[in-house]
C-alpha positions, 0 to 999 in steps of 0.5 A, spaced: 499 512 478 491 508 481 490 515 484 490 518 477 485 513 474 480 513 479 477 518 474 474 512 469 472 507 475 464 510 474 466 508 466 461 502 465 462 498 458 461 492 455 465 487 450 460 486 444 463 479 444 460 476 450 456 482 453 461 481 459 462 487 463 470 490 461 474 491 467 478 497 468 486 496 468 492 501 468 497 501 462 504 499 462 509 505 461 511 502 454 506 500 449 508 493 447 507 494 440 510 501 438 514 503 445 510 510 444 506 509 450 499 508 450 496 515 451 492 514 457 493 511 464 487 506 464 483 503 458 478 498 458 479 490 458 474 483 456 478 478 461 472 473 461 476 467 458 469 464 455 469 470 450 468 468 443 473 472 441 478 470 446 476 462 445 477 463 437 483 467 438 488 461 439 485 457 432 486 463 428 492 466 431 495 460 429 493 458 422 495 466 420 501 467 424 503 459 427 504 461 434 501 460 441 496 467 442 489 470 442 485 477 443 482 480 448 477 486 446 480 492 448 477 499 449 480 506 450 477 511 454 473 516 451 471 511 445 465 508 443 469 502 439 475 498 441 479 493 438 482 486 439 488 486 443 492 480 442 495 477 448 500 472 449 496 468 455 490 467 459 493 471 464 495 478 460 493 484 463 489 480 469 494 482 473 494 491 472 485 490 474 484 497 478 481 494 484 475 500 487 476 498 494 483 498 495 483 505 491 478 507 497 482 504 502 488 508 499 484 513 500 482 512 506 489 511 510 491 517 506 486 522 509 488 519 517 496 521 514 494 528 513 490 528 520 495 525 523 500 530 521 496 536 522 495 534 530 503 534 530 504 541 532 499 541 539 501 534 540 506 535 545 501 540 548 496 536 548 500 530 551 496 526 544 500 519 543 495 517 538 498 522 532 505 520 533 503 513 533 500 513 527 505 515 524 510 511 525 506 505 525 504 506 518 509 503 514 504 506 508 506 514 511 511 519 507 518 518 510 519 525 513 512 525 516 514 518 520 521 521 521 518 528 525 513 523 529 519 520 532 523 525 534 517 527 538 516 521 542 522 523 546 518 529 548 512 526 549 515 522 554 509 516 555 511 510 556 505 507 552 508 508 546 513 502 548 510 496 548 506 498 540 512 500 538 516 494 540 512 490 537 512 493 530 517 491 525 520 496 521 522 496 514 526 503 515 532 501 519 534 508 520 527 509 523 528 504 528 534 506 531 532 512 531 525 509 535 529 505 539 534 511 541 527 515 543 524 509 547 531 509 551 531 516 553 523 515 555 525 509 559 531 513 562 527 519 564 522 515 567 527 511 572 525 505 568 528 499 564 525 492 561 526 486 563 531 482 558 527 476 559 520 477 559 521 486 556 516 488 561 517 495 563 520 495 571 523 500 576 531 501 573 534 499 580 529 492 581 534 486 582 529 482 580 523 482 574 517 483 579 513 480 572 517 473 570 522 474 577 528 473 572 534 476 576 539 481 574 
């Protein structure tokens, strides 16, 4: 949704009532007035609480209709003239303001994900752990890409992956289980184990942890 609204971010419109720049907002899925939809993915609205239209609207609506509400100036993309839009509180529509910086960060993260996915085909041959870790640790990455990366952990057989994976809090329990099994196989393949007390990696045959002194 946000990515499809990027085309509107360069547009600049101003409120005729207070001269403040209108905020670009994503539209709700259902039009509150008729339920038919907005016909657009974004619109521009004046969110200035000091705007005369907004400040005077409270009294006007109370006198005319007998309930608590006011107006915000709203303009649809492609139009040169907007219209007053009724709002029930001063916070209405403020939660759907499109953040240009947020979209930029989304784009950057997605570009890094694509780059990491492209490297998965050669990461084992090149012994490149970086793209695998990036995808597994990125909670916003596509689930299939993360699962594919998790399946490559054992093949990479790199103990350097253990600490970052152990320190990550997974939201997906199935992925966490897959990662745990992979770590177990890596430790076994390298004749290592994790100290149950300090979690440091030590020799599998060790009777005492060299880091914390815990005995087994």
